[in-house]
Chimera marker file (.cmm) of the C-alpha trace (Angstrom):
<marker_set name="trace">
<marker id="1" x="118.821" y="105.074" z="85.018" r="1" g="1" b="0" radius="0.5"/>
<marker id="2" x="117.475" y="106.520" z="81.777" r="1" g="1" b="0" radius="0.5"/>
<marker id="3" x="119.292" y="109.549" z="80.374" r="1" g="1" b="0" radius="0.5"/>
<marker id="4" x="118.377" y="112.048" z="77.656" r="1" g="1" b="0" radius="0.5"/>
<marker id="5" x="121.223" y="113.968" z="76.020" r="1" g="1" b="0" radius="0.5"/>
<marker id="6" x="120.377" y="117.034" z="73.950" r="1" g="1" b="0" radius="0.5"/>
<marker id="7" x="122.105" y="116.814" z="70.578" r="1" g="1" b="0" radius="0.5"/>
<marker id="8" x="123.134" y="119.631" z="68.258" r="1" g="1" b="0" radius="0.5"/>
<marker id="9" x="123.487" y="119.603" z="64.482" r="1" g="1" b="0" radius="0.5"/>
<marker id="10" x="127.016" y="118.164" z="64.648" r="1" g="1" b="0" radius="0.5"/>
<marker id="11" x="125.981" y="115.109" z="66.694" r="1" g="1" b="0" radius="0.5"/>
<marker id="12" x="127.576" y="116.495" z="69.849" r="1" g="1" b="0" radius="0.5"/>
<marker id="13" x="125.916" y="117.800" z="73.005" r="1" g="1" b="0" radius="0.5"/>
<marker id="14" x="123.899" y="120.895" z="72.122" r="1" g="1" b="0" radius="0.5"/>
<marker id="15" x="124.837" y="124.267" z="73.517" r="1" g="1" b="0" radius="0.5"/>
<marker id="16" x="121.367" y="124.917" z="74.992" r="1" g="1" b="0" radius="0.5"/>
<marker id="17" x="118.555" y="122.582" z="76.031" r="1" g="1" b="0" radius="0.5"/>
<marker id="18" x="115.769" y="124.980" z="75.041" r="1" g="1" b="0" radius="0.5"/>
<marker id="19" x="116.816" y="124.832" z="71.397" r="1" g="1" b="0" radius="0.5"/>
<marker id="20" x="117.260" y="121.064" z="71.210" r="1" g="1" b="0" radius="0.5"/>
<marker id="21" x="115.343" y="119.211" z="68.548" r="1" g="1" b="0" radius="0.5"/>
<marker id="22" x="117.090" y="115.838" z="68.961" r="1" g="1" b="0" radius="0.5"/>
<marker id="23" x="117.748" y="113.731" z="72.040" r="1" g="1" b="0" radius="0.5"/>
<marker id="24" x="119.834" y="110.593" z="72.307" r="1" g="1" b="0" radius="0.5"/>
<marker id="25" x="118.379" y="108.321" z="74.963" r="1" g="1" b="0" radius="0.5"/>
<marker id="26" x="120.694" y="106.033" z="76.936" r="1" g="1" b="0" radius="0.5"/>
<marker id="27" x="120.325" y="103.576" z="79.786" r="1" g="1" b="0" radius="0.5"/>
<marker id="28" x="123.048" y="103.369" z="82.414" r="1" g="1" b="0" radius="0.5"/>
<marker id="29" x="123.406" y="100.671" z="85.030" r="1" g="1" b="0" radius="0.5"/>
<marker id="30" x="126.742" y="101.029" z="86.810" r="1" g="1" b="0" radius="0.5"/>
<marker id="31" x="129.361" y="101.058" z="84.048" r="1" g="1" b="0" radius="0.5"/>
<marker id="32" x="126.986" y="99.455" z="81.535" r="1" g="1" b="0" radius="0.5"/>
<marker id="33" x="125.760" y="102.084" z="79.042" r="1" g="1" b="0" radius="0.5"/>
<marker id="34" x="123.390" y="101.342" z="76.170" r="1" g="1" b="0" radius="0.5"/>
<marker id="35" x="122.123" y="103.631" z="73.435" r="1" g="1" b="0" radius="0.5"/>
<marker id="36" x="118.350" y="103.141" z="73.272" r="1" g="1" b="0" radius="0.5"/>
<marker id="37" x="116.994" y="105.556" z="70.689" r="1" g="1" b="0" radius="0.5"/>
<marker id="38" x="117.050" y="108.908" z="68.925" r="1" g="1" b="0" radius="0.5"/>
<marker id="39" x="114.053" y="111.139" z="69.689" r="1" g="1" b="0" radius="0.5"/>
<marker id="40" x="112.898" y="114.222" z="67.838" r="1" g="1" b="0" radius="0.5"/>
<marker id="41" x="111.456" y="117.185" z="69.732" r="1" g="1" b="0" radius="0.5"/>
<marker id="42" x="109.653" y="120.353" z="68.715" r="1" g="1" b="0" radius="0.5"/>
<marker id="43" x="112.281" y="122.284" z="70.700" r="1" g="1" b="0" radius="0.5"/>
<marker id="44" x="112.012" y="125.852" z="72.011" r="1" g="1" b="0" radius="0.5"/>
<marker id="45" x="109.088" y="125.059" z="74.323" r="1" g="1" b="0" radius="0.5"/>
<marker id="46" x="109.583" y="123.911" z="77.894" r="1" g="1" b="0" radius="0.5"/>
<marker id="47" x="106.444" y="121.778" z="77.893" r="1" g="1" b="0" radius="0.5"/>
<marker id="48" x="107.273" y="120.053" z="74.604" r="1" g="1" b="0" radius="0.5"/>
<marker id="49" x="110.807" y="119.203" z="75.686" r="1" g="1" b="0" radius="0.5"/>
<marker id="50" x="109.684" y="117.881" z="79.062" r="1" g="1" b="0" radius="0.5"/>
<marker id="51" x="106.918" y="115.870" z="77.411" r="1" g="1" b="0" radius="0.5"/>
<marker id="52" x="109.467" y="114.327" z="75.034" r="1" g="1" b="0" radius="0.5"/>
<marker id="53" x="111.804" y="113.219" z="77.845" r="1" g="1" b="0" radius="0.5"/>
<marker id="54" x="109.391" y="112.708" z="80.756" r="1" g="1" b="0" radius="0.5"/>
<marker id="55" x="110.304" y="109.021" z="81.034" r="1" g="1" b="0" radius="0.5"/>
<marker id="56" x="113.979" y="109.883" z="81.694" r="1" g="1" b="0" radius="0.5"/>
<marker id="57" x="115.694" y="110.338" z="85.044" r="1" g="1" b="0" radius="0.5"/>
<marker id="58" x="118.385" y="112.763" z="83.840" r="1" g="1" b="0" radius="0.5"/>
<marker id="59" x="118.865" y="115.222" z="80.990" r="1" g="1" b="0" radius="0.5"/>
<marker id="60" x="122.285" y="116.497" z="79.887" r="1" g="1" b="0" radius="0.5"/>
<marker id="61" x="122.868" y="119.673" z="77.877" r="1" g="1" b="0" radius="0.5"/>
<marker id="62" x="125.462" y="122.421" z="77.438" r="1" g="1" b="0" radius="0.5"/>
<marker id="63" x="123.255" y="125.014" z="79.123" r="1" g="1" b="0" radius="0.5"/>
<marker id="64" x="119.926" y="124.785" z="80.905" r="1" g="1" b="0" radius="0.5"/>
<marker id="65" x="117.983" y="127.821" z="82.097" r="1" g="1" b="0" radius="0.5"/>
<marker id="66" x="116.881" y="128.125" z="85.714" r="1" g="1" b="0" radius="0.5"/>
<marker id="67" x="113.196" y="127.977" z="84.773" r="1" g="1" b="0" radius="0.5"/>
<marker id="68" x="113.744" y="124.781" z="82.818" r="1" g="1" b="0" radius="0.5"/>
<marker id="69" x="115.752" y="123.275" z="85.686" r="1" g="1" b="0" radius="0.5"/>
<marker id="70" x="112.841" y="123.950" z="88.062" r="1" g="1" b="0" radius="0.5"/>
<marker id="71" x="110.277" y="122.526" z="85.614" r="1" g="1" b="0" radius="0.5"/>
<marker id="72" x="112.386" y="119.391" z="85.152" r="1" g="1" b="0" radius="0.5"/>
<marker id="73" x="112.845" y="119.012" z="88.909" r="1" g="1" b="0" radius="0.5"/>
<marker id="74" x="109.056" y="119.096" z="89.402" r="1" g="1" b="0" radius="0.5"/>
<marker id="75" x="108.837" y="116.156" z="86.987" r="1" g="1" b="0" radius="0.5"/>
<marker id="76" x="111.550" y="114.242" z="88.870" r="1" g="1" b="0" radius="0.5"/>
<marker id="77" x="114.178" y="114.799" z="86.160" r="1" g="1" b="0" radius="0.5"/>
<marker id="78" x="117.695" y="115.850" z="87.153" r="1" g="1" b="0" radius="0.5"/>
<marker id="79" x="119.256" y="118.510" z="84.898" r="1" g="1" b="0" radius="0.5"/>
<marker id="80" x="123.006" y="118.221" z="84.265" r="1" g="1" b="0" radius="0.5"/>
<marker id="81" x="124.923" y="121.045" z="82.597" r="1" g="1" b="0" radius="0.5"/>
<marker id="82" x="127.916" y="119.680" z="80.669" r="1" g="1" b="0" radius="0.5"/>
<marker id="83" x="130.127" y="122.425" z="79.274" r="1" g="1" b="0" radius="0.5"/>
<marker id="84" x="133.411" y="120.542" z="78.840" r="1" g="1" b="0" radius="0.5"/>
<marker id="85" x="132.507" y="117.220" z="77.222" r="1" g="1" b="0" radius="0.5"/>
<marker id="86" x="130.872" y="117.233" z="73.778" r="1" g="1" b="0" radius="0.5"/>
<marker id="87" x="130.594" y="113.476" z="73.230" r="1" g="1" b="0" radius="0.5"/>
<marker id="88" x="127.178" y="112.204" z="74.431" r="1" g="1" b="0" radius="0.5"/>
<marker id="89" x="128.455" y="108.764" z="75.482" r="1" g="1" b="0" radius="0.5"/>
<marker id="90" x="131.350" y="110.270" z="77.427" r="1" g="1" b="0" radius="0.5"/>
<marker id="91" x="128.976" y="112.639" z="79.260" r="1" g="1" b="0" radius="0.5"/>
<marker id="92" x="126.712" y="109.731" z="80.212" r="1" g="1" b="0" radius="0.5"/>
<marker id="93" x="129.732" y="107.751" z="81.434" r="1" g="1" b="0" radius="0.5"/>
<marker id="94" x="130.660" y="110.642" z="83.777" r="1" g="1" b="0" radius="0.5"/>
<marker id="95" x="127.351" y="110.334" z="85.665" r="1" g="1" b="0" radius="0.5"/>
<marker id="96" x="127.453" y="108.456" z="88.949" r="1" g="1" b="0" radius="0.5"/>
<link id1="1" id2="2" r="1" g="1" b="0" radius="0.2"/>
<link id1="2" id2="3" r="1" g="1" b="0" radius="0.2"/>
<link id1="3" id2="4" r="1" g="1" b="0" radius="0.2"/>
<link id1="4" id2="5" r="1" g="1" b="0" radius="0.2"/>
<link id1="5" id2="6" r="1" g="1" b="0" radius="0.2"/>
<link id1="6" id2="7" r="1" g="1" b="0" radius="0.2"/>
<link id1="7" id2="8" r="1" g="1" b="0" radius="0.2"/>
<link id1="8" id2="9" r="1" g="1" b="0" radius="0.2"/>
<link id1="9" id2="10" r="1" g="1" b="0" radius="0.2"/>
<link id1="10" id2="11" r="1" g="1" b="0" radius="0.2"/>
<link id1="11" id2="12" r="1" g="1" b="0" radius="0.2"/>
<link id1="12" id2="13" r="1" g="1" b="0" radius="0.2"/>
<link id1="13" id2="14" r="1" g="1" b="0" radius="0.2"/>
<link id1="14" id2="15" r="1" g="1" b="0" radius="0.2"/>
<link id1="15" id2="16" r="1" g="1" b="0" radius="0.2"/>
<link id1="16" id2="17" r="1" g="1" b="0" radius="0.2"/>
<link id1="17" id2="18" r="1" g="1" b="0" radius="0.2"/>
<link id1="18" id2="19" r="1" g="1" b="0" radius="0.2"/>
<link id1="19" id2="20" r="1" g="1" b="0" radius="0.2"/>
<link id1="20" id2="21" r="1" g="1" b="0" radius="0.2"/>
<link id1="21" id2="22" r="1" g="1" b="0" radius="0.2"/>
<link id1="22" id2="23" r="1" g="1" b="0" radius="0.2"/>
<link id1="23" id2="24" r="1" g="1" b="0" radius="0.2"/>
<link id1="24" id2="25" r="1" g="1" b="0" radius="0.2"/>
<link id1="25" id2="26" r="1" g="1" b="0" radius="0.2"/>
<link id1="26" id2="27" r="1" g="1" b="0" radius="0.2"/>
<link id1="27" id2="28" r="1" g="1" b="0" radius="0.2"/>
<link id1="28" id2="29" r="1" g="1" b="0" radius="0.2"/>
<link id1="29" id2="30" r="1" g="1" b="0" radius="0.2"/>
<link id1="30" id2="31" r="1" g="1" b="0" radius="0.2"/>
<link id1="31" id2="32" r="1" g="1" b="0" radius="0.2"/>
<link id1="32" id2="33" r="1" g="1" b="0" radius="0.2"/>
<link id1="33" id2="34" r="1" g="1" b="0" radius="0.2"/>
<link id1="34" id2="35" r="1" g="1" b="0" radius="0.2"/>
<link id1="35" id2="36" r="1" g="1" b="0" radius="0.2"/>
<link id1="36" id2="37" r="1" g="1" b="0" radius="0.2"/>
<link id1="37" id2="38" r="1" g="1" b="0" radius="0.2"/>
<link id1="38" id2="39" r="1" g="1" b="0" radius="0.2"/>
<link id1="39" id2="40" r="1" g="1" b="0" radius="0.2"/>
<link id1="40" id2="41" r="1" g="1" b="0" radius="0.2"/>
<link id1="41" id2="42" r="1" g="1" b="0" radius="0.2"/>
<link id1="42" id2="43" r="1" g="1" b="0" radius="0.2"/>
<link id1="43" id2="44" r="1" g="1" b="0" radius="0.2"/>
<link id1="44" id2="45" r="1" g="1" b="0" radius="0.2"/>
<link id1="45" id2="46" r="1" g="1" b="0" radius="0.2"/>
<link id1="46" id2="47" r="1" g="1" b="0" radius="0.2"/>
<link id1="47" id2="48" r="1" g="1" b="0" radius="0.2"/>
<link id1="48" id2="49" r="1" g="1" b="0" radius="0.2"/>
<link id1="49" id2="50" r="1" g="1" b="0" radius="0.2"/>
<link id1="50" id2="51" r="1" g="1" b="0" radius="0.2"/>
<link id1="51" id2="52" r="1" g="1" b="0" radius="0.2"/>
<link id1="52" id2="53" r="1" g="1" b="0" radius="0.2"/>
<link id1="53" id2="54" r="1" g="1" b="0" radius="0.2"/>
<link id1="54" id2="55" r="1" g="1" b="0" radius="0.2"/>
<link id1="55" id2="56" r="1" g="1" b="0" radius="0.2"/>
<link id1="56" id2="57" r="1" g="1" b="0" radius="0.2"/>
<link id1="57" id2="58" r="1" g="1" b="0" radius="0.2"/>
<link id1="58" id2="59" r="1" g="1" b="0" radius="0.2"/>
<link id1="59" id2="60" r="1" g="1" b="0" radius="0.2"/>
<link id1="60" id2="61" r="1" g="1" b="0" radius="0.2"/>
<link id1="61" id2="62" r="1" g="1" b="0" radius="0.2"/>
<link id1="62" id2="63" r="1" g="1" b="0" radius="0.2"/>
<link id1="63" id2="64" r="1" g="1" b="0" radius="0.2"/>
<link id1="64" id2="65" r="1" g="1" b="0" radius="0.2"/>
<link id1="65" id2="66" r="1" g="1" b="0" radius="0.2"/>
<link id1="66" id2="67" r="1" g="1" b="0" radius="0.2"/>
<link id1="67" id2="68" r="1" g="1" b="0" radius="0.2"/>
<link id1="68" id2="69" r="1" g="1" b="0" radius="0.2"/>
<link id1="69" id2="70" r="1" g="1" b="0" radius="0.2"/>
<link id1="70" id2="71" r="1" g="1" b="0" radius="0.2"/>
<link id1="71" id2="72" r="1" g="1" b="0" radius="0.2"/>
<link id1="72" id2="73" r="1" g="1" b="0" radius="0.2"/>
<link id1="73" id2="74" r="1" g="1" b="0" radius="0.2"/>
<link id1="74" id2="75" r="1" g="1" b="0" radius="0.2"/>
<link id1="75" id2="76" r="1" g="1" b="0" radius="0.2"/>
<link id1="76" id2="77" r="1" g="1" b="0" radius="0.2"/>
<link id1="77" id2="78" r="1" g="1" b="0" radius="0.2"/>
<link id1="78" id2="79" r="1" g="1" b="0" radius="0.2"/>
<link id1="79" id2="80" r="1" g="1" b="0" radius="0.2"/>
<link id1="80" id2="81" r="1" g="1" b="0" radius="0.2"/>
<link id1="81" id2="82" r="1" g="1" b="0" radius="0.2"/>
<link id1="82" id2="83" r="1" g="1" b="0" radius="0.2"/>
<link id1="83" id2="84" r="1" g="1" b="0" radius="0.2"/>
<link id1="84" id2="85" r="1" g="1" b="0" radius="0.2"/>
<link id1="85" id2="86" r="1" g="1" b="0" radius="0.2"/>
<link id1="86" id2="87" r="1" g="1" b="0" radius="0.2"/>
<link id1="87" id2="88" r="1" g="1" b="0" radius="0.2"/>
<link id1="88" id2="89" r="1" g="1" b="0" radius="0.2"/>
<link id1="89" id2="90" r="1" g="1" b="0" radius="0.2"/>
<link id1="90" id2="91" r="1" g="1" b="0" radius="0.2"/>
<link id1="91" id2="92" r="1" g="1" b="0" radius="0.2"/>
<link id1="92" id2="93" r="1" g="1" b="0" radius="0.2"/>
<link id1="93" id2="94" r="1" g="1" b="0" radius="0.2"/>
<link id1="94" id2="95" r="1" g="1" b="0" radius="0.2"/>
<link id1="95" id2="96" r="1" g="1" b="0" radius="0.2"/>
</marker_set>
């Protein structure tokens, strides 16, 4: 599974997907997690964000609007809202 995590200025999970300009991309196979790359995004535009992460299966962010969730779903991307964990690796590890 390939996972995009929206990252804020402090290097933690961003508070809102629509404002994300950086994504950390991970792969997860069972308990095996690997950091793959850091991607830059234009942010603030649904189409740009989806285009930047369209090869991922899941996206994690602090908040994700309903419209964005529906747009992601149409592309086959599962949206995960993570409000408690700020560490990107820990959030990826929580996924089953």
